[in-house]
N, C-alpha and C positions, 0 to 999 in steps of 0.2 A: 674474444669479446671483452670490451671494456665498458666501464660505467662509473657514474658518480652517485653519491648519496648525500642528501641534505635533509635537515629537519624542516617541516612545514609549520605546523602549529601543534601545541601540546596541551593536553588536559591533565596529564600525570607525568611523573618522571621516574627514571630508573625502573623500567618494566622488568618483572621477574615472573616467568612462567616456564614450565616444561624444561627447565634447566638449560635453555638455549639462549645464548647471548652472542651478539655480534655475528661475524661471518658474512660472507658475500651473499647477495641476493640469489645468485645462481645456485649456491649450495642449499639455500633454503628451499628453492623451487624443486631441486632434485629430491628432497625428502617427500614430496607429494603432500596430499591432504591427510591430516591425521588429527589426533585429539586436540592439539593446540595450534593447528594451522588450517586455513581454508583459503581457496582461490575463488575469485570472482572476476569474470570476464569484463563486466561492466555493471553499473547500477542503474536499473530502470525503475526501481521501487524502493523507497527508503524503508518501508515496512518489512520487506524481506531481509534487508540488511540488519534491521533491528533484532531479528531472530538470532542471527549469528552473534551479534554483540551481547545479547542477553544470555545465550547459551555459554559463551566463553566466561562472562562475568559470574554466572551461577556455578561454574565448574572450576577448571584449573587456569583460567585465563587463556590467552592465545593471540594469534595475529591473523588478520585478513590481508591477503595480497590482491589488491585491485588492479586489474589490467593483465591478469594471468588466466589463461584458459584451463579447463579441467585437466587437459593433457600436459600442462606445464609450459605451453608455448606462450610467449610474451606478446600481447596484443597492444598494451599501452592504454592509458586513459588521459583525460583532461583533468589534471590533478586538482585544480581549484574547484571546478564544478563537482568532482567526485567528493572532495572534502566536505563541501557544504551539504551534500546529500547524506554523508555519514553523520555529520553534525545533527541533521534533522532526525536521523534514525536514533541517535543517542539521546537527544533532548526531548523530542516530541513523541516519538513512537516507542520509547522505553520508559518504564516506571519501576523504581526510581531512575533518574538519569544515569547514563553510563559514562564514566570518565574514560578517556582514551588519549593516546598520543599518536603522532604520525611521523613517518619518514618518507621522503620522496627519492626514488631511485631512477636514474636516467641511464638506459642501456640501449645502444644502437639507435639513438634518437627517439626511443619510446620511454614513456614515464610509467613506472609502477608505484602505486601508493600503498605503503605498508601501514596498516592500522593496528595498533597494539592495545590490548585490553588486559588489565590485571584481574585476577580472581578477586571478587568483591566481598567486603565484609558487611554489605547492605542487602545481601540476598534474602528473599527471592526477588529477582528482577523479572519484570513482565514486558512482553512485546505486544503491541496492539495489532490485531490481524485485520483482514480485509472487511470483516463484519463489525469491526469496532470493539471486539472483545479483547481483554487483556489476558494473555496466556504466558505461562512460565516455561522455559526451555532449558535443557542441559545438553552438554556435549558428550557424545559417546563415539569414540574413534573418529571417523570423518563425517559424522552426522549430527544434526541438531534435532534432539528428541523432545517431545512434549513431556514435561514433568508431571508425575502423578501426585495425588493428594498427600501421600505420606512424605514424599520428598519435599514438598512445599512446607508442610507443617514442621518437618525436621529443621529446615533452614530458619523458620521463624523462631522455633524454640531455642536453637543454638545461639542466636543473637540476643535472646531475651536477657535483660538485666536482672530479672527475678530469680535466675537459676533454674535448674531442672529438678523437679520433685518426682519421685517414683514410688508407687505402692507395690512393695515386693510381696505379692500374694501368691496363692497356689497357681494361678494362671501364668504368672511370670516364671515361676519355678518349673512348671510343666514345659514351657517353651524352651527354657535353657537346657532342661534334661533331654528333651527331644533332639535339640541341636548338638548335643554332645556326641550323639551316635548317628546323626543324619546331617548332611552337609548344609541343606537349605530347606526353606518352607515358604509357601505363599500365605498371604493373609487369609484367604478363604479356607485353606487346609487347616491352618492353626485354629480358626474359629470353629470349624467343624469338629476337630479332634478334642478341643478343650471345652466344647459346648458353650461357646460364647457368641454374642452377636458380632456381626462384622465390624460394627462401630467400635465395640470394646476391644476386639482383636487389633484393629487399626491403632487405637490409642496406646495399647501396650507396646506395639512394634515401634510407634513414633517415639515413645519415651526411651526405649532401649537403644534405638538407632541414634537418637539425639545425644546419648551418653557414649556413643561409639562402642557400645557393647555388641551391637549387631553391625553388619556391613551389607551392602547391596550386591546382589548377583543380577546383573542387567542382561536379560535375554532379548531376542528379537521381538517378542510380543508381550512380555511380562517381566516384572521385577520380583525376585525372591530375596529372602533374607537368611543370613547365616551368622555364626559367631565370628567376631573379629579375633584374629589369631593373637593379638596383643592383650586381649582381655583375660585376666586371671580371676576366675570365679571364686576360688577359695579365699584369696586375699580380699576381694570385694565383699564377700559375705561376712568375713571376719570384721572388716571395717564397719559394716552396717550394724553388727551386733554390739560394737563397742563405742559407737559414736554418741 
């Protein structure tokens, strides 16, 4: 099987995501759908494509291969038409707009459009749904998942120019003590055990997660939080005492 590749239009340059660069289209397809790759047979609705663009931008970046079925078979697309629908998804149905670049692959007379999205420094990005509501998504394995409130607030806080302030009170100490002997905890369990309101428990987890003291444990139906292995509590507490 032979094919050619050419650039179509670009919104960004030098894509960098998932450690994957170059390689043939067939090798990419053989990887299947995963954290940084999604297949789309065709585009019938720019709103649905916006979810994928937003999910990639909010997570690790990635690529959409348009004209490829879920089973990896190449169906092909009309590249110019598909490009303009992607452009609509990125500019009209995404907020803020998503930057992307494209490559056009021709294999056995069929065109596959590769859409490349970098991880964004403008997150959170939102996609407009069928009801007109703006919703944030993130990428988990081969799925686009709806972001929860904590994830959205962490994105906002991490890009803030005002820095991240944290009140290291008994509640924060209680959480870190608990997580030194337990792998993870939910917001509701933390609130209950520490005798806090859910709002206060959320605020504490948002602050600690924004500082990368905590990490996410993403399950099928909920997100839990645990200590980031790179966090050195002794060093951090000493720094706080002497700052």
